[in-house]
KEKE-3310 file (N, C-alpha, C; in steps of 0.2 Angstrom, whole numbers, plus 5000, padded with zeros to 4 digits):
npx = (4960:4969:4969:4983:4997:4991:4990:4996:5013:5030:5041:5054:5069:5066:5063:5063:5047:5041:5035:5035:5033:5023:5021:5021:5009:4991:4979:4968:4974:4985:4981:4975:4986:4995:4986:4986:5000:5001:4994:4994:5006:5001:4988:4973:4974:4965:4955:4942:4942:4951:4943:4932:4938:4942:4937:4931:4932:4924:4922:4925:4932:4944:4948:4952:4962:4971:4976:4983:4992:4999:5005:5013:5023:5023:5017:5015:5008:5012:5013:5018:5025:5025:5035:5035:5045:5038:5034:5022:5013:5010:5001:5004:4998:5006:5006:5016:5022:5029:5035:5044:5046:5047:5055:5049:5059:5066:5056:5055:5067:5066:5056:5062:5072:5065:5063:5068:5069:5070:5056:5051:5046:5035:5027:5013:5002:4987:4982:4979:4979:4987:4990:4992:4999:4989:4989:4985:4977:4975:4968:4961:4969:4962:4954:4964:4968:4957:4956:4968:4965:4954:4961:4970:4961:4956:4967:4970:4958:4960:4972:4969:4959:4966:4973:4970:4977:4990:4991:4982:4975:4970:4957:4949:4932:4921:4914:4922:4934:4929:4926:4938:4945:4947:4957:4968:4970:4975:4987:4993:4993:5002:5014:5017:5018:5008:5014:5020:5008:5003:5013:5013:5001:5001:5013:5020:5008:4996:4993:4979:4967:4953:4945:4947:4944:4943:4956:4964:4960:4964:4978:4981:4977:4986:4999:5000:5009:5019:5014:5019:5031:5027:5030:5036:5028:5030:5043:5044:5041:5052:5051:5051:5052:5048:5044:5040:5028:5021:5006:4990:4983:4970:4962:4966:4972:4986:5004:5005:4994:4992:4999:5008:5010:5019:5014:5001:4988:4985:4972:4966:4975:4972:4959:4960:4967:4958:4949:4956:4966:4961:4954:4953:4941:4927:4911:4896:4888:4897:4902:4903:4896:4886:4893:4900:4901:4891:4893:4889:4887:4900:4905:4919:4933:4946:4959:4967:4979:4987:4981:4969:4974:4980:4967:4962:4971:4968:4955:4956:4963:4976:4984)
npy = (5008:5019:5024:5018:5028:5039:5036:5036:5039:5036:5049:5045:5043:5046:5049:5036:5029:5038:5044:5059:5063:5071:5081:5095:5098:5103:5095:5088:5088:5081:5068:5064:5065:5055:5044:5044:5042:5029:5022:5011:5010:5017:5019:5029:5046:5057:5069:5065:5051:5048:5052:5043:5032:5035:5034:5044:5058:5069:5074:5088:5091:5083:5088:5101:5098:5091:5101:5109:5100:5099:5112:5111:5103:5090:5084:5083:5086:5082:5085:5076:5077:5065:5058:5046:5033:5030:5042:5046:5056:5061:5067:5064:5063:5063:5058:5063:5058:5063:5057:5064:5081:5093:5107:5120:5123:5110:5102:5108:5106:5092:5090:5096:5086:5076:5078:5072:5059:5042:5033:5021:5009:5013:5023:5023:5022:5027:5037:5054:5063:5076:5077:5065:5054:5044:5028:5019:5005:4990:4979:4973:4966:4956:4953:4948:4937:4929:4927:4919:4908:4902:4900:4890:4880:4877:4872:4861:4853:4850:4843:4831:4826:4823:4812:4799:4798:4798:4786:4772:4765:4774:4781:4794:4800:4813:4817:4812:4820:4833:4831:4829:4840:4851:4846:4843:4856:4862:4856:4862:4876:4874:4874:4863:4855:4852:4840:4835:4831:4822:4812:4808:4801:4791:4783:4768:4760:4747:4732:4732:4744:4746:4756:4770:4784:4784:4779:4789:4800:4795:4795:4809:4815:4808:4811:4824:4839:4849:4865:4880:4892:4908:4921:4937:4948:4960:4972:4984:5001:5014:5027:5044:5057:5073:5086:5094:5099:5108:5104:5110:5101:5103:5109:5105:5114:5119:5125:5131:5139:5146:5153:5143:5141:5135:5122:5124:5132:5150:5154:5142:5141:5153:5150:5139:5145:5155:5147:5140:5129:5112:5108:5095:5091:5081:5081:5074:5069:5064:5053:5035:5029:5034:5045:5038:5045:5054:5067:5083:5088:5098:5102:5107:5096:5086:5080:5065:5063:5052:5041:5042:5041:5028:5021:5025:5019:5005:5004:5006:4994:4995:4991)
npz = (5021:5011:4993:4984:4986:4991:5004:5022:5024:5029:5033:5036:5045:5059:5077:5089:5097:5110:5126:5127:5114:5108:5116:5115:5109:5110:5121:5113:5100:5103:5106:5094:5086:5091:5089:5074:5072:5076:5066:5053:5040:5024:5028:5025:5025:5025:5033:5035:5033:5044:5055:5053:5058:5071:5088:5095:5090:5078:5061:5059:5070:5069:5057:5060:5070:5062:5055:5065:5069:5057:5056:5067:5062:5059:5049:5031:5015:4999:4982:4968:4953:4940:4928:4916:4907:4895:4891:4897:4909:4926:4941:4957:4974:4989:5006:5019:5035:5051:5066:5074:5077:5065:5057:5046:5037:5036:5031:5018:5013:5012:5003:4992:4990:4985:4972:4956:4960:4958:4955:4951:4956:4963:4957:4955:4945:4938:4947:4953:4939:4929:4916:4903:4892:4883:4879:4864:4866:4858:4863:4879:4894:4898:4887:4879:4886:4885:4872:4870:4878:4870:4858:4863:4866:4854:4847:4855:4853:4839:4840:4847:4838:4827:4831:4827:4815:4819:4826:4823:4833:4841:4838:4841:4845:4840:4851:4861:4859:4862:4875:4881:4878:4887:4895:4887:4883:4895:4896:4885:4890:4900:4894:4885:4869:4854:4849:4860:4867:4858:4858:4871:4872:4863:4864:4869:4868:4871:4861:4858:4860:4869:4874:4868:4872:4886:4889:4884:4892:4905:4903:4900:4912:4921:4917:4916:4914:4925:4932:4923:4929:4934:4923:4922:4912:4907:4909:4923:4919:4918:4930:4936:4948:4943:4947:4961:4973:4987:4996:5003:5016:5021:5011:4999:4990:4981:4980:4968:4965:4977:4992:5003:5020:5033:5029:5027:5018:5017:5020:5026:5037:5044:5047:5056:5066:5071:5076:5086:5096:5101:5118:5122:5128:5127:5121:5128:5118:5109:5114:5116:5126:5140:5153:5167:5180:5178:5174:5168:5150:5144:5156:5166:5167:5174:5163:5159:5148:5144:5149:5141:5128:5128:5129:5117:5108:5111:5107:5094:5090:5092:5103)
capx = (4966:4968:4972:4990:4999:4988:4990:5002:5020:5035:5046:5060:5074:5063:5065:5058:5041:5042:5029:5035:5033:5018:5019:5020:5002:4986:4976:4965:4979:4990:4977:4975:4993:4997:4982:4989:5007:5001:4991:4999:5008:4996:4981:4970:4975:4961:4951:4935:4944:4953:4937:4928:4942:4943:4931:4928:4931:4921:4926:4928:4937:4949:4951:4956:4968:4976:4979:4988:4998:5003:5009:5018:5029:5023:5013:5015:5005:5017:5011:5024:5024:5029:5036:5037:5049:5034:5032:5016:5015:5004:5002:5002:4998:5008:5005:5022:5021:5035:5034:5048:5044:5051:5054:5047:5065:5067:5051:5057:5073:5064:5052:5067:5076:5061:5064:5073:5069:5067:5050:5049:5042:5029:5024:5006:4998:4979:4980:4978:4983:4986:4991:4994:4998:4985:4991:4979:4978:4970:4964:4963:4973:4957:4952:4970:4968:4951:4958:4973:4961:4951:4966:4973:4956:4955:4973:4969:4954:4963:4977:4965:4955:4971:4977:4969:4981:4996:4990:4975:4972:4967:4952:4944:4926:4920:4912:4929:4938:4926:4926:4945:4948:4950:4963:4973:4971:4979:4994:4996:4994:5008:5020:5017:5016:5004:5018:5020:5002:5002:5018:5011:4995:5002:5019:5019:5001:4995:4991:4972:4964:4946:4941:4952:4943:4945:4963:4967:4959:4969:4985:4981:4977:4991:5005:5000:5015:5019:5013:5025:5032:5024:5035:5033:5027:5033:5047:5041:5043:5056:5047:5055:5049:5051:5042:5037:5025:5017:4998:4987:4979:4963:4958:4969:4975:4994:5007:5004:4989:4991:5005:5008:5014:5019:5010:4994:4987:4984:4965:4965:4979:4968:4953:4961:4969:4953:4945:4960:4967:4956:4956:4952:4935:4923:4904:4892:4885:4902:4904:4900:4891:4886:4898:4899:4899:4885:4896:4885:4891:4903:4908:4927:4935:4953:4960:4973:4980:4990:4975:4965:4978:4980:4961:4961:4975:4965:4949:4958:4966:4984:4987)
capy = (5010:5024:5022:5018:5035:5044:5034:5038:5037:5039:5053:5042:5046:5049:5046:5030:5031:5040:5048:5066:5064:5076:5085:5102:5099:5103:5088:5085:5087:5076:5062:5062:5064:5048:5039:5044:5039:5022:5019:5007:5013:5017:5021:5035:5052:5063:5070:5061:5044:5047:5053:5037:5027:5037:5032:5050:5065:5070:5077:5095:5091:5080:5093:5106:5095:5090:5108:5111:5095:5101:5118:5109:5100:5082:5081:5087:5084:5084:5083:5075:5076:5059:5057:5039:5033:5030:5049:5048:5060:5061:5070:5059:5066:5058:5061:5061:5059:5062:5057:5069:5088:5096:5114:5121:5122:5103:5100:5111:5102:5085:5090:5097:5080:5071:5080:5068:5052:5036:5030:5015:5004:5016:5029:5023:5023:5027:5042:5060:5064:5082:5076:5059:5052:5038:5023:5016:4998:4986:4975:4973:4960:4951:4950:4944:4931:4925:4924:4914:4901:4900:4897:4884:4875:4875:4868:4855:4849:4847:4838:4825:4824:4820:4807:4793:4798:4796:4779:4770:4762:4779:4785:4798:4802:4820:4817:4811:4826:4838:4829:4829:4846:4855:4843:4845:4864:4863:4854:4868:4881:4873:4874:4857:4856:4847:4834:4832:4828:4816:4807:4805:4797:4785:4779:4762:4758:4740:4730:4734:4749:4745:4762:4776:4790:4783:4778:4796:4803:4793:4797:4816:4816:4806:4813:4831:4842:4854:4872:4884:4897:4914:4925:4944:4949:4967:4975:4990:5007:5019:5033:5049:5063:5079:5092:5093:5105:5107:5105:5111:5095:5104:5111:5102:5119:5119:5132:5134:5144:5149:5152:5138:5143:5129:5116:5126:5138:5156:5154:5137:5143:5158:5147:5135:5150:5158:5142:5138:5121:5109:5107:5088:5089:5077:5081:5067:5066:5061:5047:5029:5027:5039:5045:5034:5049:5059:5074:5085:5090:5105:5104:5106:5090:5084:5075:5061:5061:5046:5036:5043:5039:5021:5019:5026:5013:4999:5005:5005:4988:4996:4988)
capz = (5018:5005:4987:4984:4984:4995:5011:5026:5022:5034:5030:5037:5050:5064:5083:5091:5101:5117:5129:5125:5107:5106:5122:5113:5106:5115:5122:5107:5094:5105:5105:5087:5083:5093:5085:5068:5073:5076:5060:5049:5033:5019:5030:5023:5029:5025:5040:5035:5034:5051:5059:5053:5062:5078:5092:5098:5087:5072:5055:5060:5076:5066:5052:5064:5073:5057:5053:5070:5068:5051:5057:5072:5059:5059:5043:5025:5009:4994:4976:4964:4946:4938:4921:4915:4901:4889:4890:4900:4915:4931:4947:4963:4980:4994:5013:5023:5042:5055:5073:5076:5075:5060:5055:5039:5032:5035:5026:5012:5010:5011:4997:4987:4989:4981:4965:4953:4963:4954:4958:4946:4959:4967:4954:4956:4940:4940:4952:4950:4933:4926:4909:4902:4885:4883:4874:4861:4867:4854:4867:4886:4896:4899:4880:4876:4890:4883:4865:4871:4880:4864:4854:4866:4866:4847:4846:4859:4849:4833:4841:4849:4832:4822:4835:4824:4810:4822:4827:4821:4838:4845:4834:4846:4842:4841:4858:4865:4858:4866:4882:4883:4875:4892:4898:4882:4884:4901:4894:4881:4895:4904:4890:4881:4862:4851:4848:4867:4869:4854:4860:4878:4871:4859:4866:4873:4867:4870:4855:4857:4865:4868:4875:4867:4875:4893:4889:4883:4898:4910:4902:4900:4919:4925:4914:4916:4915:4930:4930:4922:4934:4931:4921:4922:4904:4905:4915:4925:4915:4923:4932:4940:4950:4939:4950:4968:4976:4993:4996:5009:5018:5022:5006:4993:4986:4981:4980:4961:4965:4984:4997:5008:5026:5038:5027:5026:5014:5022:5022:5031:5043:5047:5050:5062:5072:5074:5081:5092:5097:5106:5124:5123:5131:5122:5123:5129:5112:5105:5118:5114:5131:5145:5158:5173:5185:5177:5173:5162:5145:5144:5162:5166:5171:5172:5157:5159:5141:5143:5149:5135:5122:5128:5127:5109:5105:5112:5103:5086:5089:5091:5108)
cpx = (4965:4971:4979:4992:4997:4989:4996:5008:5025:5040:5053:5064:5071:5065:5060:5052:5044:5036:5029:5034:5029:5016:5018:5013:4997:4983:4973:4970:4984:4987:4977:4981:4996:4993:4985:4996:5006:4997:4996:5000:5003:4989:4979:4972:4971:4957:4945:4937:4947:4947:4933:4932:4942:4936:4927:4926:4928:4925:4929:4933:4944:4953:4955:4962:4973:4980:4984:4994:5002:5008:5014:5024:5029:5020:5014:5012:5009:5014:5017:5022:5028:5029:5039:5041:5045:5031:5025:5018:5008:5006:5000:5003:5000:5008:5011:5021:5028:5033:5038:5046:5049:5050:5052:5053:5067:5063:5053:5062:5071:5060:5057:5071:5072:5062:5070:5073:5067:5062:5047:5044:5036:5027:5017:5002:4991:4977:4979:4982:4981:4986:4994:4993:4995:4987:4985:4980:4973:4966:4966:4966:4968:4955:4958:4970:4963:4953:4963:4970:4958:4955:4969:4967:4955:4961:4972:4964:4957:4968:4974:4962:4960:4975:4976:4974:4988:4996:4983:4972:4969:4962:4947:4938:4926:4918:4918:4933:4935:4926:4933:4949:4951:4956:4969:4975:4976:4986:4997:4998:5000:5015:5021:5015:5011:5007:5019:5014:5001:5007:5016:5005:4996:5009:5017:5012:5001:4992:4983:4970:4956:4942:4946:4951:4945:4952:4966:4966:4964:4976:4986:4981:4983:4998:5005:5006:5014:5017:5019:5025:5030:5030:5032:5034:5031:5037:5044:5045:5047:5052:5052:5051:5052:5048:5039:5034:5021:5010:4996:4982:4972:4959:4960:4972:4983:4997:5008:4999:4988:4998:5004:5013:5013:5015:5003:4993:4985:4977:4964:4969:4975:4962:4954:4964:4964:4949:4949:4961:4962:4958:4955:4946:4930:4915:4901:4890:4890:4904:4900:4895:4891:4891:4896:4897:4894:4887:4892:4890:4894:4906:4916:4928:4942:4954:4967:4974:4983:4985:4971:4968:4978:4973:4959:4965:4971:4958:4951:4962:4974:4987:4985)
cpy = (5015:5021:5023:5025:5040:5043:5037:5035:5040:5043:5051:5046:5049:5045:5040:5033:5033:5044:5056:5068:5070:5081:5093:5104:5100:5096:5085:5083:5081:5069:5060:5061:5057:5043:5039:5041:5032:5018:5016:5011:5012:5018:5028:5041:5058:5063:5066:5054:5043:5048:5047:5032:5029:5036:5038:5056:5064:5073:5083:5095:5088:5085:5098:5104:5093:5096:5110:5106:5096:5107:5116:5105:5093:5080:5086:5083:5086:5081:5082:5073:5070:5059:5050:5038:5032:5037:5051:5052:5060:5065:5065:5063:5061:5062:5058:5063:5058:5063:5063:5076:5091:5103:5114:5121:5114:5100:5102:5107:5095:5085:5091:5090:5075:5072:5075:5061:5047:5033:5024:5011:5006:5022:5029:5025:5023:5032:5048:5062:5071:5081:5069:5057:5045:5034:5020:5008:4994:4982:4975:4967:4954:4948:4946:4937:4926:4922:4919:4907:4898:4897:4890:4878:4872:4870:4861:4850:4846:4842:4831:4822:4820:4814:4800:4793:4796:4789:4777:4767:4767:4784:4788:4801:4810:4821:4817:4817:4832:4837:4830:4836:4850:4853:4844:4852:4865:4861:4860:4874:4881:4872:4868:4859:4851:4840:4831:4828:4821:4810:4804:4800:4791:4780:4773:4759:4750:4738:4732:4739:4749:4751:4768:4782:4789:4782:4785:4800:4802:4795:4805:4818:4814:4808:4821:4835:4847:4861:4876:4890:4903:4919:4932:4946:4955:4970:4982:4996:5011:5025:5037:5055:5069:5086:5090:5100:5104:5108:5106:5105:5096:5106:5108:5107:5118:5125:5134:5140:5148:5149:5147:5140:5137:5123:5118:5132:5144:5155:5148:5138:5148:5155:5143:5140:5153:5153:5140:5131:5119:5107:5099:5086:5086:5078:5074:5064:5063:5054:5041:5027:5033:5039:5042:5039:5054:5066:5077:5088:5097:5106:5102:5099:5088:5079:5071:5059:5055:5040:5036:5040:5031:5018:5020:5020:5007:4999:5003:4999:4989:4994:4981)
cpz = (5012:4999:4987:4982:4989:5003:5015:5024:5027:5030:5032:5042:5055:5071:5085:5096:5108:5120:5127:5118:5105:5111:5121:5110:5112:5116:5116:5102:5096:5104:5098:5084:5085:5090:5078:5067:5073:5071:5056:5042:5028:5021:5027:5028:5029:5031:5040:5036:5042:5056:5059:5057:5069:5082:5095:5094:5080:5067:5056:5065:5073:5061:5055:5067:5068:5055:5058:5070:5063:5053:5063:5069:5058:5053:5037:5019:5003:4987:4971:4957:4943:4931:4920:4908:4895:4887:4893:4907:4919:4937:4952:4969:4985:5001:5017:5030:5046:5062:5076:5073:5071:5058:5048:5034:5031:5030:5019:5009:5008:5004:4991:4985:4985:4974:4962:4955:4958:4958:4954:4950:4962:4964:4954:4951:4942:4945:4949:4944:4930:4918:4908:4895:4885:4878:4871:4861:4863:4858:4875:4888:4896:4892:4878:4880:4887:4876:4866:4873:4874:4859:4856:4865:4859:4845:4849:4855:4843:4834:4843:4842:4827:4825:4831:4818:4812:4823:4827:4827:4843:4841:4839:4842:4843:4848:4863:4865:4862:4873:4885:4881:4881:4895:4894:4882:4890:4900:4890:4885:4899:4900:4885:4874:4860:4851:4855:4869:4865:4856:4866:4877:4867:4860:4870:4873:4867:4863:4853:4862:4864:4870:4874:4871:4883:4894:4889:4889:4904:4909:4902:4908:4923:4923:4913:4918:4921:4927:4928:4927:4930:4929:4920:4914:4902:4911:4916:4921:4920:4924:4937:4941:4946:4941:4956:4971:4982:4992:5003:5011:5019:5017:4999:4988:4986:4979:4973:4961:4972:4987:5002:5014:5031:5036:5025:5021:5019:5024:5027:5037:5047:5051:5056:5068:5075:5078:5087:5093:5102:5113:5126:5126:5125:5125:5124:5122:5107:5108:5116:5120:5136:5150:5164:5179:5184:5176:5167:5156:5146:5151:5162:5170:5169:5167:5158:5152:5140:5144:5143:5129:5122:5127:5120:5106:5105:5107:5096:5085:5089:5097:5109)
residu = (UNK:UNK:UNK:UNK:UNK:UNK:UNK:UNK:UNK:UNK:UNK:UNK:UNK:UNK:UNK:UNK:UNK:UNK:UNK:UNK:UNK:UNK:UNK:UNK:UNK:UNK:UNK:UNK:UNK:UNK:UNK:UNK:UNK:UNK:UNK:UNK:UNK:UNK:UNK:UNK:UNK:UNK:UNK:UNK:UNK:UNK:UNK:UNK:UNK:UNK:UNK:UNK:UNK:UNK:UNK:UNK:UNK:UNK:UNK:UNK:UNK:UNK:UNK:UNK:UNK:UNK:UNK:UNK:UNK:UNK:UNK:UNK:UNK:UNK:UNK:UNK:UNK:UNK:UNK:UNK:UNK:UNK:UNK:UNK:UNK:UNK:UNK:UNK:UNK:UNK:UNK:UNK:UNK:UNK:UNK:UNK:UNK:UNK:UNK:UNK:UNK:UNK:UNK:UNK:UNK:UNK:UNK:UNK:UNK:UNK:UNK:UNK:UNK:UNK:UNK:UNK:UNK:UNK:UNK:UNK:UNK:UNK:UNK:UNK:UNK:UNK:UNK:UNK:UNK:UNK:UNK:UNK:UNK:UNK:UNK:UNK:UNK:UNK:UNK:UNK:UNK:UNK:UNK:UNK:UNK:UNK:UNK:UNK:UNK:UNK:UNK:UNK:UNK:UNK:UNK:UNK:UNK:UNK:UNK:UNK:UNK:UNK:UNK:UNK:UNK:UNK:UNK:UNK:UNK:UNK:UNK:UNK:UNK:UNK:UNK:UNK:UNK:UNK:UNK:UNK:UNK:UNK:UNK:UNK:UNK:UNK:UNK:UNK:UNK:UNK:UNK:UNK:UNK:UNK:UNK:UNK:UNK:UNK:UNK:UNK:UNK:UNK:UNK:UNK:UNK:UNK:UNK:UNK:UNK:UNK:UNK:UNK:UNK:UNK:UNK:UNK:UNK:UNK:UNK:UNK:UNK:UNK:UNK:UNK:UNK:UNK:UNK:UNK:UNK:UNK:UNK:UNK:UNK:UNK:UNK:UNK:UNK:UNK:UNK:UNK:UNK:UNK:UNK:UNK:UNK:UNK:UNK:UNK:UNK:UNK:UNK:UNK:UNK:UNK:UNK:UNK:UNK:UNK:UNK:UNK:UNK:UNK:UNK:UNK:UNK:UNK:UNK:UNK:UNK:UNK:UNK:UNK:UNK:UNK:UNK:UNK:UNK:UNK:UNK:UNK:UNK:UNK:UNK:UNK:UNK:UNK:UNK:UNK:UNK:UNK:UNK:UNK:UNK:UNK:UNK:UNK:UNK:UNK:UNK:UNK:UNK:UNK:UNK:UNK:UNK:UNK:UNK:UNK:UNK:UNK:UNK:UNK:UNK:UNK:UNK:UNK:UNK:UNK:UNK)
# end
């Protein structure tokens, strides 16, 4: 899976699965398009990540195929500038996938409609940042939690040590207090007050308590209050898309510095056009096992794309 924000995202409003989905693509691109189409939402979409998951094609083959798939209208990389209400700003690159073939005009409108979107729930802090107003945090959440535990333990010990003042029948020793400190701290972490602990330990005492430490342990364990429901400490800060730009999926250049044509920069577009689309033939060195019929590498052979795609789906656990 990719880091949140970079993974596969549906562009929405697409046709259901059907055999002709990618009939306009060449055999190799068709296989990889079907493979990508069946990847789960959020899967990494870089050519290296897809090549690592694909049982046959390597990085260069996948890179070229993604280029053709992009120009065909199924894929766009869009960089969104996010402004958060605390005045922090960041760039987030999102990968949008469409099973349905879309025109450049459709994608341009899709990107335009992203502008101004409220993305409070998924602005994905911690990703690519062009600029961000860093807040000076006096302590980390971990440090704050550690301090809270120390404070609860200290309060728990004092509550137990002062028990003898509340009732002379419960004179806990220092050893008793240290032994019971963690139990009392649990009470405090669950919302109990020192008074609640004291009351629970002295209410209804017998005339004589022969073992105050053992008696206190029994009551602390048996009367332990339920855990508090977790309360969200801080509401999510409002975040909105304030700028949207297209990105080339092959080199990561964006339209601030280069022209993007059909989803690719001109340099990458020229590169894949020079190489041409793949015919779907896979050399022996790319296969997980030798061919059963002994066909030599590079020889022409008929390709059953449907059968090949089904095999790929099974290999990827998609069937």
